[in-house]
Biotite code that builds the C-alpha atoms (Angstrom):
import biotite.structure as struc

atoms = struc.array([
    struc.Atom([110.775, 99.152, 117.341], chain_id="A", res_id=1, res_name="MET", atom_name="CA", element="C"),
    struc.Atom([113.566, 99.918, 120.126], chain_id="A", res_id=2, res_name="ILE", atom_name="CA", element="C"),
    struc.Atom([111.683, 103.607, 120.566], chain_id="A", res_id=3, res_name="VAL", atom_name="CA", element="C"),
    struc.Atom([108.636, 101.325, 120.938], chain_id="A", res_id=4, res_name="ALA", atom_name="CA", element="C"),
    struc.Atom([109.841, 99.258, 124.108], chain_id="A", res_id=5, res_name="LEU", atom_name="CA", element="C"),
    struc.Atom([111.393, 102.170, 125.328], chain_id="A", res_id=6, res_name="THR", atom_name="CA", element="C"),
    struc.Atom([108.172, 104.785, 125.091], chain_id="A", res_id=7, res_name="ALA", atom_name="CA", element="C"),
    struc.Atom([106.006, 105.229, 128.105], chain_id="A", res_id=8, res_name="GLY", atom_name="CA", element="C"),
    struc.Atom([102.770, 103.520, 128.102], chain_id="A", res_id=9, res_name="THR", atom_name="CA", element="C"),
    struc.Atom([100.571, 104.881, 125.789], chain_id="A", res_id=10, res_name="ALA", atom_name="CA", element="C"),
    struc.Atom([102.999, 108.132, 125.080], chain_id="A", res_id=11, res_name="SER", atom_name="CA", element="C"),
    struc.Atom([100.425, 109.936, 123.288], chain_id="A", res_id=12, res_name="ALA", atom_name="CA", element="C"),
    struc.Atom([97.431, 110.253, 126.121], chain_id="A", res_id=13, res_name="HIS", atom_name="CA", element="C"),
    struc.Atom([99.416, 112.936, 128.455], chain_id="A", res_id=14, res_name="ASP", atom_name="CA", element="C"),
    struc.Atom([95.808, 114.218, 129.287], chain_id="A", res_id=15, res_name="GLY", atom_name="CA", element="C"),
    struc.Atom([96.314, 117.712, 128.140], chain_id="A", res_id=16, res_name="THR", atom_name="CA", element="C"),
    struc.Atom([94.085, 117.788, 125.059], chain_id="A", res_id=17, res_name="GLY", atom_name="CA", element="C"),
    struc.Atom([94.718, 118.165, 121.557], chain_id="A", res_id=18, res_name="LEU", atom_name="CA", element="C"),
    struc.Atom([95.394, 121.010, 119.671], chain_id="A", res_id=19, res_name="ALA", atom_name="CA", element="C"),
    struc.Atom([95.108, 121.808, 115.588], chain_id="A", res_id=20, res_name="GLY", atom_name="CA", element="C"),
    struc.Atom([93.385, 119.499, 112.897], chain_id="A", res_id=21, res_name="GLY", atom_name="CA", element="C"),
    struc.Atom([93.916, 117.632, 110.118], chain_id="A", res_id=22, res_name="PHE", atom_name="CA", element="C"),
    struc.Atom([97.597, 117.230, 110.875], chain_id="A", res_id=23, res_name="ILE", atom_name="CA", element="C"),
    struc.Atom([98.094, 116.609, 114.247], chain_id="A", res_id=24, res_name="SER", atom_name="CA", element="C"),
    struc.Atom([95.020, 113.655, 113.917], chain_id="A", res_id=25, res_name="GLY", atom_name="CA", element="C"),
    struc.Atom([97.607, 112.164, 111.079], chain_id="A", res_id=26, res_name="PHE", atom_name="CA", element="C"),
    struc.Atom([100.254, 112.632, 113.159], chain_id="A", res_id=27, res_name="LEU", atom_name="CA", element="C"),
    struc.Atom([99.022, 111.181, 116.659], chain_id="A", res_id=28, res_name="HIS", atom_name="CA", element="C"),
    struc.Atom([99.052, 107.802, 115.978], chain_id="A", res_id=29, res_name="PRO", atom_name="CA", element="C"),
    struc.Atom([102.783, 108.131, 114.236], chain_id="A", res_id=30, res_name="LEU", atom_name="CA", element="C"),
    struc.Atom([103.911, 109.440, 117.849], chain_id="A", res_id=31, res_name="ASN", atom_name="CA", element="C"),
    struc.Atom([102.217, 106.609, 119.904], chain_id="A", res_id=32, res_name="GLY", atom_name="CA", element="C"),
    struc.Atom([104.094, 103.395, 119.449], chain_id="A", res_id=33, res_name="PRO", atom_name="CA", element="C"),
    struc.Atom([101.235, 101.677, 121.011], chain_id="A", res_id=34, res_name="ASP", atom_name="CA", element="C"),
    struc.Atom([99.045, 102.997, 118.428], chain_id="A", res_id=35, res_name="HIS", atom_name="CA", element="C"),
    struc.Atom([101.114, 102.639, 115.661], chain_id="A", res_id=36, res_name="MET", atom_name="CA", element="C"),
    struc.Atom([102.078, 98.859, 116.994], chain_id="A", res_id=37, res_name="LEU", atom_name="CA", element="C"),
    struc.Atom([98.577, 97.786, 117.169], chain_id="A", res_id=38, res_name="ALA", atom_name="CA", element="C"),
    struc.Atom([97.272, 99.083, 113.847], chain_id="A", res_id=39, res_name="MET", atom_name="CA", element="C"),
    struc.Atom([100.233, 97.827, 112.129], chain_id="A", res_id=40, res_name="VAL", atom_name="CA", element="C"),
    struc.Atom([100.194, 94.460, 113.599], chain_id="A", res_id=41, res_name="ALA", atom_name="CA", element="C"),
    struc.Atom([96.425, 94.712, 112.458], chain_id="A", res_id=42, res_name="VAL", atom_name="CA", element="C"),
    struc.Atom([97.469, 94.979, 108.814], chain_id="A", res_id=43, res_name="GLY", atom_name="CA", element="C"),
    struc.Atom([100.185, 91.905, 109.262], chain_id="A", res_id=44, res_name="LEU", atom_name="CA", element="C"),
    struc.Atom([97.640, 89.704, 111.003], chain_id="A", res_id=45, res_name="TRP", atom_name="CA", element="C"),
    struc.Atom([95.216, 90.644, 108.222], chain_id="A", res_id=46, res_name="GLY", atom_name="CA", element="C"),
    struc.Atom([98.070, 89.242, 105.739], chain_id="A", res_id=47, res_name="ALA", atom_name="CA", element="C"),
    struc.Atom([98.580, 86.128, 107.656], chain_id="A", res_id=48, res_name="ILE", atom_name="CA", element="C"),
    struc.Atom([94.626, 85.474, 107.942], chain_id="A", res_id=49, res_name="LEU", atom_name="CA", element="C"),
    struc.Atom([94.030, 86.783, 104.063], chain_id="A", res_id=50, res_name="GLY", atom_name="CA", element="C"),
    struc.Atom([90.630, 87.061, 102.309], chain_id="A", res_id=51, res_name="ARG", atom_name="CA", element="C"),
    struc.Atom([88.339, 88.426, 103.636], chain_id="A", res_id=52, res_name="PRO", atom_name="CA", element="C"),
    struc.Atom([90.171, 89.461, 106.701], chain_id="A", res_id=53, res_name="LEU", atom_name="CA", element="C"),
    struc.Atom([92.999, 91.132, 105.270], chain_id="A", res_id=54, res_name="VAL", atom_name="CA", element="C"),
    struc.Atom([89.864, 93.406, 104.054], chain_id="A", res_id=55, res_name="ILE", atom_name="CA", element="C"),
    struc.Atom([87.530, 93.498, 106.772], chain_id="A", res_id=56, res_name="ALA", atom_name="CA", element="C"),
    struc.Atom([89.805, 93.556, 109.963], chain_id="A", res_id=57, res_name="LEU", atom_name="CA", element="C"),
    struc.Atom([91.508, 97.313, 108.366], chain_id="A", res_id=58, res_name="PRO", atom_name="CA", element="C"),
    struc.Atom([87.730, 98.592, 107.760], chain_id="A", res_id=59, res_name="VAL", atom_name="CA", element="C"),
    struc.Atom([86.227, 97.252, 111.156], chain_id="A", res_id=60, res_name="VAL", atom_name="CA", element="C"),
    struc.Atom([89.334, 98.658, 113.378], chain_id="A", res_id=61, res_name="PHE", atom_name="CA", element="C"),
    struc.Atom([88.460, 102.462, 112.196], chain_id="A", res_id=62, res_name="PRO", atom_name="CA", element="C"),
    struc.Atom([84.578, 102.264, 112.370], chain_id="A", res_id=63, res_name="LEU", atom_name="CA", element="C"),
    struc.Atom([84.814, 100.425, 115.849], chain_id="A", res_id=64, res_name="MET", atom_name="CA", element="C"),
    struc.Atom([87.391, 103.304, 116.487], chain_id="A", res_id=65, res_name="MET", atom_name="CA", element="C"),
    struc.Atom([85.146, 105.757, 115.730], chain_id="A", res_id=66, res_name="ALA", atom_name="CA", element="C"),
    struc.Atom([82.380, 104.388, 117.731], chain_id="A", res_id=67, res_name="VAL", atom_name="CA", element="C"),
    struc.Atom([84.564, 104.221, 121.052], chain_id="A", res_id=68, res_name="GLY", atom_name="CA", element="C"),
    struc.Atom([85.632, 107.643, 120.382], chain_id="A", res_id=69, res_name="GLY", atom_name="CA", element="C"),
    struc.Atom([82.653, 108.836, 120.402], chain_id="A", res_id=70, res_name="VAL", atom_name="CA", element="C"),
    struc.Atom([81.671, 106.659, 123.711], chain_id="A", res_id=71, res_name="LEU", atom_name="CA", element="C"),
    struc.Atom([84.870, 108.712, 125.325], chain_id="A", res_id=72, res_name="GLY", atom_name="CA", element="C"),
    struc.Atom([83.461, 112.291, 124.577], chain_id="A", res_id=73, res_name="ILE", atom_name="CA", element="C"),
    struc.Atom([80.491, 111.088, 125.977], chain_id="A", res_id=74, res_name="LEU", atom_name="CA", element="C"),
    struc.Atom([82.299, 109.976, 129.012], chain_id="A", res_id=75, res_name="GLY", atom_name="CA", element="C"),
    struc.Atom([80.924, 106.286, 129.252], chain_id="A", res_id=76, res_name="PHE", atom_name="CA", element="C"),
    struc.Atom([82.092, 104.016, 131.663], chain_id="A", res_id=77, res_name="PRO", atom_name="CA", element="C"),
    struc.Atom([84.960, 101.818, 130.197], chain_id="A", res_id=78, res_name="MET", atom_name="CA", element="C"),
    struc.Atom([87.511, 99.587, 131.386], chain_id="A", res_id=79, res_name="PRO", atom_name="CA", element="C"),
    struc.Atom([91.251, 100.670, 131.878], chain_id="A", res_id=80, res_name="PRO", atom_name="CA", element="C"),
    struc.Atom([91.565, 102.198, 128.740], chain_id="A", res_id=81, res_name="VAL", atom_name="CA", element="C"),
    struc.Atom([95.660, 102.048, 129.074], chain_id="A", res_id=82, res_name="GLU", atom_name="CA", element="C"),
    struc.Atom([95.659, 98.530, 130.160], chain_id="A", res_id=83, res_name="LEU", atom_name="CA", element="C"),
    struc.Atom([93.086, 97.884, 126.859], chain_id="A", res_id=84, res_name="GLY", atom_name="CA", element="C"),
    struc.Atom([95.672, 99.304, 124.608], chain_id="A", res_id=85, res_name="ILE", atom_name="CA", element="C"),
    struc.Atom([98.839, 97.502, 125.979], chain_id="A", res_id=86, res_name="GLY", atom_name="CA", element="C"),
    struc.Atom([96.713, 94.509, 125.774], chain_id="A", res_id=87, res_name="LEU", atom_name="CA", element="C"),
    struc.Atom([95.792, 94.932, 122.207], chain_id="A", res_id=88, res_name="SER", atom_name="CA", element="C"),
    struc.Atom([99.099, 94.856, 121.039], chain_id="A", res_id=89, res_name="VAL", atom_name="CA", element="C"),
    struc.Atom([100.097, 92.169, 123.279], chain_id="A", res_id=90, res_name="LEU", atom_name="CA", element="C"),
    struc.Atom([97.310, 90.200, 122.077], chain_id="A", res_id=91, res_name="VAL", atom_name="CA", element="C"),
    struc.Atom([97.601, 91.019, 117.728], chain_id="A", res_id=92, res_name="LEU", atom_name="CA", element="C"),
    struc.Atom([101.389, 90.306, 118.613], chain_id="A", res_id=93, res_name="GLY", atom_name="CA", element="C"),
    struc.Atom([101.251, 87.495, 119.768], chain_id="A", res_id=94, res_name="SER", atom_name="CA", element="C"),
    struc.Atom([98.396, 86.320, 117.018], chain_id="A", res_id=95, res_name="ALA", atom_name="CA", element="C"),
    struc.Atom([101.029, 87.284, 114.409], chain_id="A", res_id=96, res_name="ILE", atom_name="CA", element="C"),
    struc.Atom([104.102, 84.964, 116.321], chain_id="A", res_id=97, res_name="ALA", atom_name="CA", element="C"),
    struc.Atom([101.982, 82.275, 116.665], chain_id="A", res_id=98, res_name="PHE", atom_name="CA", element="C"),
    struc.Atom([100.541, 82.689, 113.490], chain_id="A", res_id=99, res_name="SER", atom_name="CA", element="C"),
    struc.Atom([96.806, 82.111, 115.130], chain_id="A", res_id=100, res_name="TRP", atom_name="CA", element="C"),
    struc.Atom([94.216, 81.707, 112.551], chain_id="A", res_id=101, res_name="LYS", atom_name="CA", element="C"),
    struc.Atom([91.116, 81.733, 114.542], chain_id="A", res_id=102, res_name="PRO", atom_name="CA", element="C"),
    struc.Atom([87.452, 81.977, 112.750], chain_id="A", res_id=103, res_name="ALA", atom_name="CA", element="C"),
    struc.Atom([86.143, 85.155, 111.120], chain_id="A", res_id=104, res_name="ASP", atom_name="CA", element="C"),
    struc.Atom([84.427, 85.825, 113.574], chain_id="A", res_id=105, res_name="TRP", atom_name="CA", element="C"),
    struc.Atom([86.354, 85.799, 116.329], chain_id="A", res_id=106, res_name="ILE", atom_name="CA", element="C"),
    struc.Atom([89.277, 87.633, 114.530], chain_id="A", res_id=107, res_name="ALA", atom_name="CA", element="C"),
    struc.Atom([86.403, 90.780, 113.760], chain_id="A", res_id=108, res_name="ILE", atom_name="CA", element="C"),
    struc.Atom([85.359, 90.964, 117.316], chain_id="A", res_id=109, res_name="VAL", atom_name="CA", element="C"),
    struc.Atom([88.874, 90.837, 118.383], chain_id="A", res_id=110, res_name="LEU", atom_name="CA", element="C"),
    struc.Atom([89.854, 93.703, 116.562], chain_id="A", res_id=111, res_name="VAL", atom_name="CA", element="C"),
    struc.Atom([86.501, 95.483, 117.298], chain_id="A", res_id=112, res_name="ALA", atom_name="CA", element="C"),
    struc.Atom([86.957, 95.700, 120.481], chain_id="A", res_id=113, res_name="VAL", atom_name="CA", element="C"),
    struc.Atom([90.779, 96.797, 120.667], chain_id="A", res_id=114, res_name="PHE", atom_name="CA", element="C"),
    struc.Atom([89.742, 99.497, 118.527], chain_id="A", res_id=115, res_name="ALA", atom_name="CA", element="C"),
    struc.Atom([87.229, 100.340, 120.683], chain_id="A", res_id=116, res_name="LEU", atom_name="CA", element="C"),
    struc.Atom([89.933, 101.084, 123.692], chain_id="A", res_id=117, res_name="PHE", atom_name="CA", element="C"),
    struc.Atom([92.253, 102.984, 121.428], chain_id="A", res_id=118, res_name="HIS", atom_name="CA", element="C"),
    struc.Atom([89.194, 105.323, 119.815], chain_id="A", res_id=119, res_name="GLY", atom_name="CA", element="C"),
    struc.Atom([88.157, 105.724, 123.600], chain_id="A", res_id=120, res_name="PHE", atom_name="CA", element="C"),
    struc.Atom([91.386, 107.076, 124.245], chain_id="A", res_id=121, res_name="ALA", atom_name="CA", element="C"),
    struc.Atom([91.182, 109.851, 121.487], chain_id="A", res_id=122, res_name="HIS", atom_name="CA", element="C"),
    struc.Atom([87.407, 110.522, 121.963], chain_id="A", res_id=123, res_name="GLY", atom_name="CA", element="C"),
    struc.Atom([88.233, 111.715, 125.928], chain_id="A", res_id=124, res_name="GLN", atom_name="CA", element="C"),
    struc.Atom([91.038, 114.087, 124.470], chain_id="A", res_id=125, res_name="GLU", atom_name="CA", element="C"),
    struc.Atom([88.751, 115.198, 121.382], chain_id="A", res_id=126, res_name="LEU", atom_name="CA", element="C"),
    struc.Atom([86.200, 117.704, 123.295], chain_id="A", res_id=127, res_name="PRO", atom_name="CA", element="C"),
    struc.Atom([89.313, 119.864, 123.799], chain_id="A", res_id=128, res_name="SER", atom_name="CA", element="C"),
    struc.Atom([90.472, 119.687, 120.281], chain_id="A", res_id=129, res_name="ALA", atom_name="CA", element="C"),
    struc.Atom([90.329, 123.032, 118.127], chain_id="A", res_id=130, res_name="ALA", atom_name="CA", element="C"),
    struc.Atom([88.914, 120.953, 115.134], chain_id="A", res_id=131, res_name="ASP", atom_name="CA", element="C"),
    struc.Atom([87.901, 117.590, 116.799], chain_id="A", res_id=132, res_name="PRO", atom_name="CA", element="C"),
    struc.Atom([86.700, 117.113, 113.094], chain_id="A", res_id=133, res_name="THR", atom_name="CA", element="C"),
    struc.Atom([89.862, 117.382, 111.357], chain_id="A", res_id=134, res_name="GLY", atom_name="CA", element="C"),
    struc.Atom([91.847, 115.454, 114.092], chain_id="A", res_id=135, res_name="TYR", atom_name="CA", element="C"),
    struc.Atom([89.210, 112.689, 113.562], chain_id="A", res_id=136, res_name="SER", atom_name="CA", element="C"),
    struc.Atom([89.687, 112.377, 109.918], chain_id="A", res_id=137, res_name="LEU", atom_name="CA", element="C"),
    struc.Atom([93.497, 112.876, 109.889], chain_id="A", res_id=138, res_name="GLY", atom_name="CA", element="C"),
    struc.Atom([93.289, 109.996, 112.758], chain_id="A", res_id=139, res_name="PHE", atom_name="CA", element="C"),
    struc.Atom([91.787, 107.836, 110.918], chain_id="A", res_id=140, res_name="VAL", atom_name="CA", element="C"),
    struc.Atom([93.118, 108.641, 107.697], chain_id="A", res_id=141, res_name="ALA", atom_name="CA", element="C"),
    struc.Atom([96.869, 107.545, 109.534], chain_id="A", res_id=142, res_name="SER", atom_name="CA", element="C"),
    struc.Atom([95.098, 104.352, 111.038], chain_id="A", res_id=143, res_name="THR", atom_name="CA", element="C"),
    struc.Atom([94.297, 103.394, 107.819], chain_id="A", res_id=144, res_name="GLY", atom_name="CA", element="C"),
    struc.Atom([97.538, 103.881, 106.413], chain_id="A", res_id=145, res_name="LEU", atom_name="CA", element="C"),
    struc.Atom([99.326, 101.954, 108.967], chain_id="A", res_id=146, res_name="LEU", atom_name="CA", element="C"),
    struc.Atom([97.028, 99.167, 108.057], chain_id="A", res_id=147, res_name="HIS", atom_name="CA", element="C"),
    struc.Atom([97.864, 99.440, 104.973], chain_id="A", res_id=148, res_name="ILE", atom_name="CA", element="C"),
    struc.Atom([101.344, 99.378, 105.971], chain_id="A", res_id=149, res_name="VAL", atom_name="CA", element="C"),
    struc.Atom([101.035, 96.358, 107.403], chain_id="A", res_id=150, res_name="GLY", atom_name="CA", element="C"),
    struc.Atom([99.651, 94.345, 104.843], chain_id="A", res_id=151, res_name="ILE", atom_name="CA", element="C"),
    struc.Atom([102.508, 95.287, 102.177], chain_id="A", res_id=152, res_name="ILE", atom_name="CA", element="C"),
    struc.Atom([104.789, 94.169, 104.733], chain_id="A", res_id=153, res_name="ILE", atom_name="CA", element="C"),
    struc.Atom([103.051, 91.146, 106.035], chain_id="A", res_id=154, res_name="GLY", atom_name="CA", element="C"),
    struc.Atom([102.411, 90.370, 102.365], chain_id="A", res_id=155, res_name="TYR", atom_name="CA", element="C"),
    struc.Atom([106.071, 90.928, 101.287], chain_id="A", res_id=156, res_name="GLY", atom_name="CA", element="C"),
    struc.Atom([107.575, 88.940, 104.397], chain_id="A", res_id=157, res_name="ALA", atom_name="CA", element="C"),
    struc.Atom([105.275, 85.941, 103.015], chain_id="A", res_id=158, res_name="LEU", atom_name="CA", element="C"),
    struc.Atom([106.136, 86.148, 99.548], chain_id="A", res_id=159, res_name="ARG", atom_name="CA", element="C"),
    struc.Atom([110.071, 86.671, 100.266], chain_id="A", res_id=160, res_name="PHE", atom_name="CA", element="C"),
    struc.Atom([111.013, 85.350, 103.473], chain_id="A", res_id=161, res_name="GLY", atom_name="CA", element="C"),
    struc.Atom([108.160, 83.113, 104.704], chain_id="A", res_id=162, res_name="GLY", atom_name="CA", element="C"),
    struc.Atom([105.895, 83.210, 107.668], chain_id="A", res_id=163, res_name="LEU", atom_name="CA", element="C"),
    struc.Atom([109.105, 82.917, 109.985], chain_id="A", res_id=164, res_name="ALA", atom_name="CA", element="C"),
    struc.Atom([109.668, 87.129, 109.530], chain_id="A", res_id=165, res_name="VAL", atom_name="CA", element="C"),
    struc.Atom([105.904, 87.958, 110.182], chain_id="A", res_id=166, res_name="LEU", atom_name="CA", element="C"),
    struc.Atom([106.336, 85.583, 113.340], chain_id="A", res_id=167, res_name="ARG", atom_name="CA", element="C"),
    struc.Atom([109.883, 87.343, 114.772], chain_id="A", res_id=168, res_name="VAL", atom_name="CA", element="C"),
    struc.Atom([108.242, 90.538, 114.136], chain_id="A", res_id=169, res_name="LEU", atom_name="CA", element="C"),
    struc.Atom([105.165, 89.067, 115.936], chain_id="A", res_id=170, res_name="GLY", atom_name="CA", element="C"),
    struc.Atom([107.180, 88.399, 118.930], chain_id="A", res_id=171, res_name="GLY", atom_name="CA", element="C"),
    struc.Atom([109.029, 91.872, 119.256], chain_id="A", res_id=172, res_name="LEU", atom_name="CA", element="C"),
    struc.Atom([105.309, 93.400, 118.937], chain_id="A", res_id=173, res_name="ILE", atom_name="CA", element="C"),
    struc.Atom([104.196, 90.900, 121.895], chain_id="A", res_id=174, res_name="ALA", atom_name="CA", element="C"),
    struc.Atom([107.054, 91.630, 123.619], chain_id="A", res_id=175, res_name="ALA", atom_name="CA", element="C"),
    struc.Atom([106.322, 95.579, 123.229], chain_id="A", res_id=176, res_name="ALA", atom_name="CA", element="C"),
    struc.Atom([102.740, 94.979, 124.495], chain_id="A", res_id=177, res_name="GLY", atom_name="CA", element="C"),
    struc.Atom([104.147, 93.088, 127.566], chain_id="A", res_id=178, res_name="LEU", atom_name="CA", element="C"),
    struc.Atom([106.475, 96.711, 128.054], chain_id="A", res_id=179, res_name="TRP", atom_name="CA", element="C"),
    struc.Atom([103.188, 99.121, 127.427], chain_id="A", res_id=180, res_name="PHE", atom_name="CA", element="C"),
    struc.Atom([100.906, 96.388, 130.211], chain_id="A", res_id=181, res_name="LEU", atom_name="CA", element="C"),
    struc.Atom([103.592, 96.747, 132.653], chain_id="A", res_id=182, res_name="PHE", atom_name="CA", element="C"),
    struc.Atom([104.076, 100.335, 132.348], chain_id="A", res_id=183, res_name="ARG", atom_name="CA", element="C"),
    struc.Atom([100.325, 100.820, 133.003], chain_id="A", res_id=184, res_name="ALA", atom_name="CA", element="C"),
    struc.Atom([100.207, 98.717, 135.787], chain_id="A", res_id=185, res_name="VAL", atom_name="CA", element="C"),
    struc.Atom([103.642, 100.230, 137.590], chain_id="A", res_id=186, res_name="ALA", atom_name="CA", element="C"),
])
């Protein structure tokens, strides 16, 4: 968590393009604390919300991330992407911290919109990659695993530590989101 708080906003996005294929794509979310926290948060929130969202949210995120990637490749106009990414970490962390249980469709729409921003950022970089297909497959695989990690942590915390542990984790994630937003506007 300390690394996430001290890293630059969307440090995964340095505008230099992406080299490599599957391995680079797989490692990319792990090297960007903004992405890692958002993806784990989707799993954590899903664990709090239970069925069917514990399954639906980790499916919706990569699907909409792919849509965002296509929009990025096509150069579709989008609001400031780094703000959307920072906001995703803040809102998802806050949803966990406050144990927010909205209607299923609201949770799905929020996760879908945030996924668009995450995907868009990578879609803008994909055309310069040596192997965009391999990179995309790696990124989606890593995203899915981060969602699963969040679900495992979430269910473990609920089983052994109660909701209070998850709420603290959510608060830390939300604090990181505030930092990412601050860095995006600074």
